[in-house]
N, C-alpha and C positions, 0 to 999 in steps of 0.2 A: 256367609257360608253356604255354598250350594250343595255340598255333600260331605258326609263324615263317616268314617269307618274305624272301629276299634276292635282289633283282632279280626275275627270272621264275622262280627256283629256290627250292625249299623249303630250310629248314635245320632242324637237329636240336637240341632243347633239351639233350640229354645230350652230344652231340659238339662242338657249335659254341659253347658258352658256358663261361666260367670262373665258377664259383660261389664265393662267400665270404660271410661274415657281417659286417655293419657294426653297431656298437652303437647307432647312431642310426636307421638305416634298415632294419635287419633283414636278410633274405636278399637278396643282390645277385647279379645275373647280368651278366657282362661279355661282350659279343659282339666278335669280331675282336680278342681281347686279344693281348698280346705272348706269343710262344711257340706260337701257333696259326698255321695257314696263313693268310697275309694275303688278305683279300677286298677287292676293289675294284669300284667302279661306273664305267661309261662313259656312263651317261645319268642325268639327273635325273627329277623328278616322282615322285609317290607309286607309280605302277605299277612303276617300275623301281627303287624305293628299298628300304628295309628296313622290314618290317612285323612287328609282334608282336600277338598276342592273349593277354591275361593274365587270370588268375583271381585276383581281389582279394576275398577273403572278409572278412566281419566277425569280430572276435575272438569266440571261443566262450566265453571266460571272463570273469566279472565282475571278476576280478582284473587284467585288462589295463590298463596305464597309457597305452595309445595314445589320443591325442586326435584323430587324423586317420585317414582311410582312403583309399588310393589307391597311386600309384606315383610315384617321382621319377626322371627321365631325365637322365642326364649324357652330353654328347657331348664326347669328349676324345681326346687323342692315344693311340694304342694302346700306346705304350711306358710309360705311367704309369697309375696307378689313380685313379679319381675321388676327389676330396676336396672339403671345404667351400669350397675356393677356386675351384672350377669353377662356372660358371653352370649352373642346372638348370631343368627344366620339370616342373611337378607335373601329374600325370595323374589325373583323377577316374574312379572306376568307373562303368560303365554308359554311357560316351560313347566316341566315336571322336576321337582327338586327332592332329592333323597337325603335324609339326615339319619346318621347312625350315631348312637351314644352308648357309652358304658359307664358303670358307676362302681366305686369301691368304697365300702364302709370300713372305718377303723375305729377302735374304741381304746381309750386310755384310762388308767385308774386316776381317780381325782386326787386333788391336793392331799398330802404333800408330795405325791409321786409324780405329778405333772402339773401343768399350768391349768388344767381343766377344773371347772367348778360344776358340781352337780346341783340341779335345781336352782339355777341362778336366781330366778325371780323370788324364790323363797329365802335365799341366803342374803342378798343385798337389800338393804333398807330403801324402799322406794321414796321414803320421805327425804332422803339425802341424795338421791341418785335420780336425776331428771329423765335419764334414758329408761331406767326400770319403770317410772311412772308412765312413760310413753308406751311401753309394751302393754301395761295394764289398760291404758287409755284405749289403744287400738285393739285390744284383746288379741294380741299377737303372741305366739309362742316365741321364746327367746332364741336369738341366734347372734353370734358375735358380728356377722356381716351387717345385719340390720341395726345392731347397736352402733356400729361405726357410721352407718348412714345417718342415724339420729345425730351423732357427734358432729358430722360434717355439716348437716343442716344447721345445728346450733352455731357453729363457727361462722357459717356464711350469714346467718341472721345477724349475729353480733357485729359483723363487718359492714353489711350492706343494708340492713334494716328490713329486710323482706325474706320470705322463705321460698324455696324452689319447689314448684309442684311436681317435678320429677322424683322427689324424694319425700318419704313420710315426714310429717311435722312432729317434732318432739313434744309439742304442747297442742291443745285444742286449736284447730285452724281458725276458729272464730276469733281467736285472740291474736292472730297474726295476719300481716298484710302480705299478699302474694306479689312476687316479683313480676311485674307486667312489662317492664322495658326489655326489648329484645337483646340489647347488649348485656344485660344482666343475666339473661338466660344463657347466652353464649359464654359469658364469664364463668358461670357456674360449671359448665362442662369442662372448661380448661383447668379451673382450680380444683375440680374433683380429681383430675389426673395427678396433679401435684399432691393432693391429699393422700391418694393411694400410694404414692412414692415415699413420702416422708411424714406428713403431718398427722397421719392416723396413729402414730406411736404415742402421741399426747393423750389419746383416748383409751388406750389399752388398760390402764388401771381401773377404769369405770366400765370396761367392756370385756370381761374375761372370756376365755374360750370355753364354750359349753361342752 
């Protein structure tokens, strides 16, 4: 990160970002992540938004397996970490890229008036629900999307005997073996698409809408 701007103020690459490594995307930087001081905007447009200047070098080794160059931008809720389930924008080096987003909040009455459940982690018994245990294990706030990701991880593990590092593990990672074969990682990407189309319905009884 060469430069950073939030609204009309500067931001610091060391203090304002959470850095972590992703097996697919490499070095990742999360701005305004959970646990940091919440940053908000009162005006739109590029001038008053969030701006980054990135250094995106070419691999210096001929042994690199990278077939693309650039950055991938995820815009997501600050309480969760970006995953393959989120929509992303690919940014090419050498160009300026502008991204505009909007957000709409809707709130429903809880059961029996809708399928929503208030305070899911308090309502569901974590002793009988592996996904609720996973939220407590990772100290994550509940969301149906992440619950479905836990469910996919569990289904993939039961079929292939390893977990996919692109998705959070539903149990302590020390108890699980990571998928290291490249074909298994590719398989996980294709099977996740099928999961989102059909198989996710099997998980809905254990993953209520919050």
